[in-house]
C-alpha positions in Angstrom: 0.0 0.0 0.0 1.5 3.4 -1.0 2.5 5.6 2.0 -0.1 8.3 1.0 -2.9 5.6 1.4 -1.8 4.3 4.7 -4.0 5.2 7.7 -2.4 8.1 9.5 -2.1 6.1 12.8 0.2 3.7 11.0 1.9 6.3 8.7 2.9 8.5 11.7 3.6 5.8 14.2 6.8 6.5 16.1 9.9 5.0 14.4 12.3 5.9 17.2 12.0 6.0 20.9 12.4 9.8 21.0 9.3 10.0 18.7 7.1 8.7 21.6 5.7 11.8 23.2 5.2 12.8 26.8 6.2 9.5 28.4 9.7 10.3 29.7 9.6 8.3 32.9 8.1 5.2 31.1 10.7 5.4 28.4 13.6 5.7 30.9 12.4 2.7 32.9 11.7 0.6 29.8 15.0 1.3 28.1 16.9 0.6 31.3 15.1 -2.8 31.6 15.8 -3.6 27.9 19.5 -2.8 28.3 19.6 -5.2 31.2 18.2 -7.9 28.9 20.7 -7.1 26.2 23.5 -7.5 28.7 22.0 -10.8 29.8 21.2 -9.7 33.4 17.5 -8.6 33.7 16.0 -8.2 37.1 12.7 -9.4 35.7 12.2 -11.5 32.5 9.0 -9.6 31.6 7.8 -6.1 31.6 4.1 -5.1 32.0 3.3 -1.7 30.4 0.0 -0.3 31.7 -1.9 2.9 31.1 -5.0 4.2 29.3 -5.6 3.5 25.6 -3.7 5.5 23.0 -0.9 6.7 25.3 2.0 5.0 23.4 2.5 1.6 25.1 2.6 -0.5 21.9 4.3 2.3 20.0 7.2 2.4 22.4 7.8 -1.3 22.1 7.7 -1.1 18.3 10.0 1.9 18.2 12.5 0.2 20.6 12.5 -2.9 18.4 13.2 -0.8 15.3 15.9 1.3 17.0 17.7 -1.7 18.6 17.4 -3.8 15.5 15.3 -6.5 17.3 12.8 -8.8 15.7 9.3 -8.2 17.0 7.0 -11.1 17.7 3.6 -9.6 18.4 0.3 -11.2 19.5 -2.9 -9.7 21.0 -5.5 -11.1 23.4 -7.5 -12.9 20.7 -4.3 -14.8 19.7 -3.0 -16.2 23.0 -6.2 -17.3 24.8 -5.3 -20.9 24.5 -2.1 -22.7 25.7 -1.5 -24.4 22.4 -1.4 -21.1 20.6 1.3 -19.7 22.8 3.3 -22.9 22.7 2.9 -23.2 19.0 3.9 -19.6 18.1 5.4 -17.6 20.9 7.2 -20.1 23.1 9.1 -21.6 20.1 10.1 -18.0 19.0 11.1 -17.1 22.6 13.6 -20.0 22.9 15.2 -19.7 19.4 17.5 -17.1 18.0 16.4 -14.7 15.2 16.5 -16.0 11.6 16.9 -12.6 10.1 20.3 -11.6 11.4 18.7 -9.3 14.0 20.4 -8.6 17.3 17.6 -10.5 19.1 13.9 -10.5 19.6 11.1 -8.8 21.6 8.0 -10.9 22.4 5.0 -8.5 22.6 1.7 -9.7 24.1 -0.8 -6.9 23.6 -3.8 -6.3 25.8 -3.3 -9.1 28.3 -6.1 -7.8 30.4 -8.5 -9.0 27.7 -7.9 -12.6 28.9 -10.6 -14.2 31.0 -9.5 -15.5 34.4 -11.5 -18.7 34.1 -12.2 -19.5 30.4 -8.7 -18.6 29.4 -6.9 -20.0 32.4 -4.7 -22.1 30.2 -3.5 -19.0 28.4 -2.5 -17.3 31.6 -0.5 -20.4 32.8 1.2 -20.6 29.4 2.3 -17.0 29.6 3.8 -17.6 33.0 5.6 -20.7 31.6 6.8 -18.6 28.7 8.2 -16.0 31.0 10.1 -18.7 33.0 11.7 -20.3 29.9 12.2 -17.3 27.5 15.6 -16.3 26.1 14.3 -13.0 24.9 12.5 -10.0 26.6 8.8 -10.5 27.0 6.7 -7.3 27.0 3.0 -7.2 27.9 0.5 -4.3 27.7 -2.7 -3.7 29.6 -5.1 -0.9 30.3 -6.0 -2.2 33.8 -3.2 -4.3 35.4 -4.9 -4.4 38.8 -7.4 -7.1 38.0 -7.0 -10.1 40.4 -6.6 -12.5 37.5 -3.4 -10.7 36.4 -1.7 -10.9 39.9 0.6 -13.8 38.8 1.7 -11.7 35.8 2.3 -8.6 38.0 4.5 -10.6 40.4 6.6 -12.0 37.5 7.0 -8.6 35.7 8.5 -5.2 36.0 5.5 -2.7 36.1 5.9 0.4 34.0 3.2 3.1 34.2 2.1 5.3 31.2 0.2 8.5 31.8 -2.8 9.8 29.9 -1.5 12.3 27.3 -2.3 16.0 27.9 -4.5 18.0 25.7 -1.5 20.2 24.7 0.6 17.3 23.6 -2.2 15.7 21.5 -2.9 19.1 19.8 0.8 19.5 19.0 1.0 16.0 17.4 -2.1 16.8 15.3 -0.6 20.1 14.2 2.6 18.3 13.0 0.5 15.8 11.0 -1.4 18.7 9.3 1.9 20.4 8.4 3.3 17.2 7.0 0.2 16.5 4.9 -0.2 20.1 3.8 -3.7 20.3 5.4 -5.2 23.7 6.3 -6.2 23.5 10.0 -7.5 25.9 12.7 -5.7 25.7 16.1 -9.1 25.8 17.8 -10.2 22.8 15.9 -7.1 20.8 16.9 -7.6 21.8 20.5 -11.3 20.7 20.3 -10.3 17.3 18.8 -7.6 16.9 21.5 -10.0 17.7 24.3 -12.6 15.2 23.2 -9.9 12.5 22.7 -9.2 12.7 26.5 -5.6 11.7 26.0 -6.2 9.0 23.4 -3.8 10.0 20.6 -4.9 7.1 18.4 -8.6 8.2 18.4 -7.6 11.9 17.9 -5.5 11.0 14.8 -8.4 9.0 13.4 -10.8 11.9 13.9 -8.4 14.4 12.3 -7.9 12.1 9.3 -11.7 11.6 8.8 -12.2 15.4 8.6 -9.2 16.1 6.5 -9.8 13.4 3.9 -13.5 14.2 3.7 -13.3 18.0 3.5 -9.6 18.8 2.7 -9.4 21.1 5.7 -9.9 21.0 9.4 -12.0 23.8 10.9 -13.7 24.3 14.3 -17.2 24.1 12.8 -16.4 20.8 11.1 -14.8 19.4 14.2 -17.9 20.4 16.3 -20.2 18.8 13.7 -18.3 15.5 13.2 -16.4 14.7 16.3 -18.2 13.1 19.3 -17.0 12.3 22.8 -16.4 8.6 23.1 -17.6 6.5 26.0 -14.4 5.6 27.8 -13.4 3.4 30.7 -11.2 5.0 33.3 -8.7 3.4 35.6 -9.5 3.5 39.3 -7.1 6.3 39.9 -8.7 8.4 37.1 -12.2 7.5 38.3 -11.4 8.7 41.8 -9.9 11.9 40.5 -13.1 12.5 38.4 -15.3 11.6 41.3 -13.7 14.0 43.9 -13.5 16.8 41.3 -17.2 16.5 40.4 -19.4 19.6 41.0 -22.6 18.0 39.8 -24.4 14.8 40.5 -24.2 13.6 36.9 -20.5 14.0 36.8 -20.0 11.9 40.0 -22.3 9.2 38.8 -20.5 9.0 35.4 -17.2 8.7 37.3 -18.2 5.5 39.1 -20.0 3.9 36.2 -17.3 4.5 33.5 -14.4 2.7 35.3 -12.8 -0.6 34.3 -13.3 -2.2 37.7 -16.6 -3.6 39.0 -18.7 -1.6 41.5 -17.7 -3.7 44.5 -14.0 -3.1 43.8 -14.7 0.6 43.2 -16.5 0.8 46.5 -13.3 -0.4 48.2 -11.2 2.2 46.3 -13.5 5.0 47.5 -13.5 3.6 51.0 -9.7 3.6 51.1 -9.2 7.1 49.7 -11.9 9.3 51.3 -9.5 10.4 54.1 -6.8 11.2 51.5 -9.0 13.6 49.7 -11.2 15.2 52.4 -9.7 17.1 55.3 -12.8 18.2 57.3 -14.1 15.6 59.7 -17.8 16.4 58.9 -17.1 16.0 55.2 -15.5 12.6 55.9 -18.4 11.6 58.1 -20.9 12.5 55.4 -18.9 10.7 52.7 -18.7 7.5 54.7 -22.4 7.8 55.6 -23.2 7.8 51.9 -20.8 4.9 51.2 -22.3 2.8 54.0 -25.7 3.3 52.4 -24.3 2.0 49.1 -22.9 -1.0 50.9 -26.3 -1.6 52.5 -28.1 -1.5 49.1 -25.4 -3.8 47.7 -25.9 -6.3 50.5 -29.7 -6.3 49.9 -29.1 -6.9 46.2 -27.0 -10.0 46.9 -29.6 -11.4 49.4 -32.7 -10.7 47.3 -31.4 -10.4 43.7 -33.2 -7.0 43.5 -31.0 -5.6 40.8 -33.3 -2.6 40.3 -31.6 -1.2 43.4 -28.2 -1.0 41.7 -28.9 2.5 40.5 -29.2 3.6 44.2 -25.8 2.0 44.8 -24.2 4.2 42.1 -26.1 7.3 43.4 -24.8 6.7 47.0 -21.2 5.9 46.1 -21.0 8.6 43.4 -23.0 11.8 44.0 -23.4 10.9 47.7 -19.7 10.9 48.3 -18.8 13.7 45.9 -21.4 16.1 47.2 -20.4 15.3 50.8 -17.5 17.8 50.4 -18.7 21.1 51.8 -15.7 22.5 53.8 -12.8 20.6 52.3 -11.2 22.3 49.3 -10.2 20.1 46.4 -6.5 19.4 46.2 -4.2 17.0 44.5 -3.9 13.8 46.6 -2.0 10.5 46.2 -4.5 7.7 46.1 -3.8 4.3 47.6 -4.6 0.8 46.4 -7.2 -0.7 48.7 -5.5 -2.5 51.6 -8.3 -5.0 51.9 -7.8 -6.2 48.4 -4.0 -6.4 48.9 -4.6 -8.4 52.1 -7.0 -10.8 50.4 -4.5 -11.4 47.6 -1.7 -12.0 50.1 -3.7 -14.5 52.1 -5.3 -16.2 49.1 -3.0 -19.3 49.3 -3.5 -19.6 53.1 -7.3 -19.4 52.7 -7.2 -22.1 49.9 -5.2 -24.4 52.3 -7.7 -23.7 55.1 -10.7 -24.5 52.8 -9.1 -27.7 51.5 -8.3 -28.8 55.1 -11.9 -28.0 56.2 -13.3 -30.1 53.3 -10.9 -33.0 54.0 -11.8 -33.1 57.7 -15.5 -32.6 57.1 -15.6 -35.8 55.0 -13.8 -37.7 57.8 -15.9 -36.4 60.7 -19.2 -36.2 58.8 -19.9 -32.6 59.6 -20.0 -29.4 57.5 -16.9 -27.6 56.3 -18.3 -24.4 58.0 -18.4 -26.2 61.3 -14.9 -27.5 60.9 -13.5 -24.0 60.2 -15.3 -22.4 63.1 -15.0 -25.1 65.8 -12.5 -27.8 64.9 -9.6 -26.0 63.2 -9.0 -23.5 66.1 -8.6 -26.4 68.6 -6.4 -28.4 66.2 -4.1 -25.4 65.9 -3.7 -25.3 69.6 -2.8 -29.0 69.7 -0.4 -28.7 66.8 1.4 -25.7 68.3 1.7 -27.2 71.8 2.1 -30.9 71.3 4.0 -31.8 68.1 4.2 -35.6 69.0 0.4 -35.9 69.5 -0.1 -33.6 66.4 1.9 -36.1 64.3 -0.4 -38.9 65.3 -3.4 -36.9 64.4 -1.8 -36.0 61.0 -1.1 -39.6 60.4 -4.6 -40.8 61.3 -6.3 -38.1 59.2 -3.8 -38.3 56.4 -3.1 -34.6 56.4 -0.8 -33.1 53.6 2.4 -31.2 54.4 0.7 -27.8 53.6 -2.2 -28.6 56.0 0.4 -29.5 58.7 2.3 -26.2 58.1 -1.0 -24.3 58.3 -2.0 -25.9 61.6 1.5 -26.1 63.3 2.9 -22.7 62.1 6.5 -22.3 63.5 6.5 -25.9 64.9 5.6 -27.5 61.6 9.1 -29.0 61.2 8.9 -30.8 64.5 5.5 -32.3 63.6 6.8 -33.4 60.2 9.9 -35.0 61.8 7.7 -37.0 64.2 5.4 -37.9 61.4 8.3 -39.3 59.3 9.4 -41.3 62.3 6.0 -42.8 62.6 5.9 -43.7 58.9 9.3 -45.4 59.0 8.7 -48.3 61.3 8.4 -46.7 64.7 4.9 -46.5 63.5 2.1 -46.0 65.9 -0.2 -49.1 66.3 -3.4 -48.6 64.4 -5.4 -49.0 67.6 -3.4 -46.3 69.4 -3.8 -44.0 66.4 -7.5 -44.5 66.5 -7.6 -43.8 70.3 -5.7 -40.5 69.6 -8.2 -39.5 66.9 -11.2 -40.5 69.1 -9.9 -38.3 72.0 -9.5 -35.3 69.7 -12.9 -35.7 68.1 -14.5 -36.2 71.5 -12.8 -33.1 72.9 -13.8 -30.9 69.9 -17.3 -32.3 69.9 -17.7 -31.5 73.6 -16.5 -27.9 73.1 -18.8 -27.6 70.0 -21.8 -28.9 72.0 -21.2 -26.5 74.8 -20.9 -23.5 72.5 -24.0 -24.6 70.6 -26.0 -24.9 73.9 -24.8 -21.4 75.0 -25.7 -19.9 71.7 -29.2 -21.5 71.8 -29.7 -20.2 75.3 -28.7 -16.7 74.3 -31.1 -16.9 71.3 -34.0 -18.0 73.5 -33.3 -15.2 76.0 -33.3 -12.6 73.2 -36.6 -13.9 71.8 -38.4 -14.5 75.1 -40.2 -11.6 76.8 -42.6 -11.2 79.6 -45.4 -13.6 79.7 -43.6 -15.8 77.1 -44.4 -13.4 74.3 -41.8 -12.9 71.6 -40.2 -9.5 71.5 -39.5 -8.0 68.1 -35.9 -6.8 67.7 -36.9 -3.2 66.9 
């Protein structure tokens, strides 16, 4: 295709790293990481470039490949959903040298946040396997890297942030394209297109090309007639900024509904960052009052499936929080990632072990997993922490795995495992004695459980019983 017929987003794509505009920090971090790879000593085998659409993530990788004479192997989310696709194309390329006399290769996996965490689980596992075995730098791009399904990729990668492009920078790029194409343009028209693009340079260039090719010039009246604001999804940080800057209810509601995280996660982001943005205690109280109302509606939706209440959730967590600011003046604030989500991510493996232990013991004791978690496991942890020999007998009798023993015994898990190995080697506990140990434990736990159940039932009867045996309502 002749150069004059190429779409402008391709024709004017950056050829060198210096051509990528307004991303100095990202360029510096990426080039430092790439140089580590070329020296053979990278801190991380993969890099995850993240930021809003059209800010230059893919362009930087392509420009670096061109400037460093590297062969670029590129796939997008639709290409690497299945394990066999990655192993057939990318993994082979990542473990072999370039066939074209290039200095090396860059493996680019574009839009990895487009992978489903369940249906495309094989693809995520294959990407991690690719990162572990690659002989060449692996680069991934994403708009939202904070999705829980991407946590393994975040842990295995160097995170490099890209900022949304400013209106001034976008307008300057559009002006340079007009000068290169010899197109008559009005500065006000370029600023209008740049404003509606909201930092998405790709969409701004497409809008400019559509007007220029159709009318041979770019004027403000044409731009106002043809260019429309696109519905965009914002990162949580941008959504928070838009929410706390809102002066009207519709702006606040738009901020919480046009984000790339679900409403429950957005509620956690708002909950974490209200004190960072508001300084007056009454404003903070009003904001949390509105947020608690949103949580109340959300809980009712989950219990009764009354999804018609969802609009009230957005009203409370959007306009309710934004318009709670009366005395606090808006100021720039650094927003924090929700600590609850971080804690849940860190304890995920521990919770999985606890759940598998509860399920395992429930099948042995013929009780529910919920009862095992609330009544049996706390007592077993006391036994495992204070009597490793006796704990080893229980572990043998119940056929507990090493991870389950470590969960129950904590710092004394090595002692329990040592005694368990001794039992398995010939100093084995007679089966009758093992059964006695198990029976004693079950009996002890059952007695404690029965006592707690009786006390709970007594308290319930006392709450319900009133004078003359009449039931008292709780309100």
